[in-house]
C-alpha positions as a Markdown table, in Angstrom:
| # | Residue | x | y | z |
|---|---|---|---|---|
| 1 | Met | 112.3 | 89.9 | 102.9 |
| 2 | Gln | 110.4 | 87.3 | 100.9 |
| 3 | Leu | 107.7 | 88.4 | 98.5 |
| 4 | Asp | 104.5 | 86.3 | 98.6 |
| 5 | Trp | 104.0 | 85.8 | 94.9 |
| 6 | Glu | 101.3 | 83.1 | 95.3 |
| 7 | Lys | 99.2 | 85.5 | 97.3 |
| 8 | Tyr | 99.7 | 88.3 | 94.7 |
| 9 | Ile | 98.6 | 85.9 | 91.9 |
| 10 | Glu | 95.5 | 84.8 | 93.9 |
| 11 | Ile | 94.4 | 88.4 | 94.5 |
| 12 | Ala | 95.1 | 89.4 | 90.9 |
| 13 | Asn | 93.0 | 86.4 | 89.6 |
| 14 | Lys | 90.0 | 87.7 | 91.6 |
| 15 | Phe | 90.3 | 91.2 | 90.1 |
| 16 | Gln | 91.2 | 90.5 | 86.5 |
| 17 | Arg | 87.6 | 89.7 | 85.6 |
| 18 | Lys | 86.8 | 93.4 | 86.1 |
| 19 | Ala | 88.6 | 94.3 | 82.9 |
| 20 | Arg | 87.5 | 93.8 | 79.3 |
| 21 | Tyr | 88.2 | 90.2 | 78.2 |
| 22 | Glu | 91.1 | 91.2 | 75.9 |
| 23 | Asp | 92.8 | 93.2 | 78.7 |
| 24 | Arg | 92.4 | 90.7 | 81.6 |
| 25 | Glu | 95.9 | 89.3 | 81.4 |
| 26 | Asp | 97.5 | 92.7 | 81.2 |
| 27 | Leu | 95.5 | 93.9 | 84.2 |
| 28 | Arg | 96.4 | 90.7 | 86.1 |
| 29 | Gln | 100.1 | 91.4 | 85.5 |
| 30 | Asp | 99.7 | 95.1 | 86.5 |
| 31 | Ile | 98.2 | 94.1 | 89.8 |
| 32 | Ile | 100.9 | 91.5 | 90.6 |
| 33 | Leu | 103.6 | 94.0 | 89.7 |
| 34 | Arg | 102.0 | 96.8 | 91.8 |
| 35 | Leu | 101.6 | 94.5 | 94.8 |
| 36 | Ala | 105.3 | 93.4 | 94.5 |
| 37 | Glu | 106.5 | 97.0 | 94.2 |
| 38 | Val | 104.5 | 98.1 | 97.3 |
| 39 | Ala | 105.7 | 95.1 | 99.3 |
| 40 | Ser | 109.3 | 95.6 | 98.5 |
| 41 | Asn | 109.0 | 99.3 | 99.6 |
| 42 | Asn | 107.1 | 98.3 | 102.8 |
| 43 | Gly | 110.2 | 97.6 | 104.9 |
| 44 | His | 109.9 | 94.9 | 107.4 |
| 45 | Lys | 106.2 | 95.2 | 108.1 |
| 46 | Pro | 104.2 | 92.0 | 107.6 |
| 47 | Asp | 101.9 | 91.7 | 104.5 |
| 48 | Asn | 98.4 | 92.7 | 105.2 |
| 49 | Pro | 95.6 | 91.2 | 103.0 |
| 50 | Ser | 93.4 | 94.3 | 103.4 |
| 51 | Trp | 96.1 | 96.6 | 101.8 |
| 52 | Met | 96.6 | 94.1 | 99.0 |
| 53 | Tyr | 93.0 | 94.1 | 98.1 |
| 54 | Arg | 92.9 | 97.9 | 98.3 |
| 55 | Ile | 95.9 | 98.2 | 95.9 |
| 56 | Ala | 94.3 | 95.7 | 93.5 |
| 57 | Ser | 91.1 | 97.8 | 93.6 |
| 58 | Phe | 93.0 | 101.0 | 92.9 |
| 59 | Thr | 94.8 | 99.3 | 90.0 |
| 60 | Val | 91.5 | 98.4 | 88.5 |
| 61 | Ala | 90.3 | 101.9 | 88.9 |
| 62 | Gln | 93.4 | 103.2 | 87.2 |
| 63 | Tyr | 92.8 | 100.7 | 84.3 |
| 64 | Trp | 89.3 | 102.2 | 83.7 |
| 65 | Arg | 90.6 | 105.8 | 84.0 |
| 66 | Asp | 93.2 | 105.1 | 81.4 |
């Protein structure tokens, strides 16, 4: 299975602005990593943009909780 790194980066770029300025790069990397982890555990199902955005949103929420 091929991971869609360009799509992960595109989504992370949209969400990184939701963090403090000094934390944006860290949040961006966290989102990309989380998307890759979920995709690699997803089996042979096709990538679905809606779940990618949901995961990014949950990652931002976790950033603010921490």
